[in-house]
C-alpha positions as CSV (number, residue, x, y, z in Angstrom):
1,X,39.5,13.5,-19.1
2,X,38.0,14.4,-15.7
3,X,35.6,11.9,-14.3
4,X,32.2,13.4,-13.3
5,X,30.1,11.7,-10.6
6,X,27.1,10.0,-12.2
7,X,23.7,11.6,-11.5
8,X,21.2,9.4,-9.9
9,X,17.4,9.5,-10.1
10,X,15.6,10.0,-6.7
11,X,14.6,6.2,-6.8
12,X,18.3,5.2,-7.5
13,X,19.4,7.2,-4.6
14,X,16.9,5.8,-2.4
15,X,18.1,2.2,-3.3
16,X,21.8,3.2,-2.7
17,X,20.9,4.8,0.6
18,X,18.9,1.7,1.6
19,X,21.9,-0.5,0.8
20,X,24.0,1.5,2.9
21,X,21.5,1.5,5.7
22,X,21.4,-2.3,5.7
23,X,25.3,-2.5,6.2
24,X,25.0,0.0,8.9
25,X,22.5,-2.0,10.7
26,X,24.6,-5.2,10.3
27,X,27.5,-3.4,12.1
28,X,25.6,-3.6,15.4
29,X,25.4,-7.4,15.3
30,X,28.0,-9.4,17.0
31,X,31.3,-9.3,15.0
32,X,31.5,-13.1,14.4
33,X,27.9,-13.0,12.8
34,X,28.5,-9.8,10.6
35,X,29.9,-11.7,7.5
36,X,26.6,-13.6,7.4
37,X,24.6,-10.6,7.4
38,X,26.7,-8.9,4.8
39,X,26.5,-12.1,2.6
40,X,22.7,-12.0,3.1
41,X,22.4,-8.3,2.1
42,X,24.4,-8.7,-1.1
43,X,22.5,-11.7,-2.0
44,X,19.2,-10.0,-1.7
45,X,20.2,-7.1,-3.8
46,X,21.6,-9.2,-6.5
47,X,18.7,-11.7,-6.5
48,X,16.6,-9.6,-8.8
49,X,17.6,-8.6,-12.4
50,X,15.7,-5.4,-12.7
51,X,15.7,-2.7,-15.3
52,X,16.1,0.7,-13.9
53,X,12.7,1.8,-15.4
54,X,10.9,-0.8,-13.5
55,X,9.6,1.5,-10.9
56,X,6.7,-0.5,-9.5
57,X,8.9,-3.4,-9.0
58,X,11.8,-1.4,-7.3
59,X,9.4,0.4,-5.2
60,X,7.5,-2.8,-4.0
61,X,11.1,-4.3,-3.3
62,X,12.2,-1.3,-1.4
63,X,9.1,-1.5,0.9
64,X,9.5,-5.1,1.4
65,X,13.1,-4.6,2.1
66,X,12.5,-1.9,4.7
67,X,10.0,-4.1,6.6
68,X,12.5,-6.9,6.5
69,X,15.3,-4.7,7.9
70,X,13.1,-3.6,10.8
71,X,12.8,-7.3,11.6
72,X,16.6,-7.9,11.5
73,X,17.4,-4.9,13.5
74,X,15.7,-6.5,16.6
75,X,18.1,-7.0,19.3
76,X,16.9,-10.7,19.8
77,X,18.3,-11.4,16.0
78,X,21.9,-11.9,16.4
79,X,22.6,-14.2,13.4
80,X,21.1,-15.0,9.9
81,X,21.4,-18.0,7.7
82,X,20.8,-18.3,4.1
């Protein structure tokens, strides 16, 4: 039986794109510190047990996450600790 790709809503796709963007941003950090960023990203996405129809919360967390990402993209930030 062929496997068809799952169709995502616009908001679901936005979350997936943001997740990827976070990992791309972490790739420009020093190599020895990247695992810290990767762990932090994963923990932040797993921290919330959301239903896919909880649009208001998802949109709020996306806005908050994007502001946080801009902070972590600063050249002066080269490591992160949880």
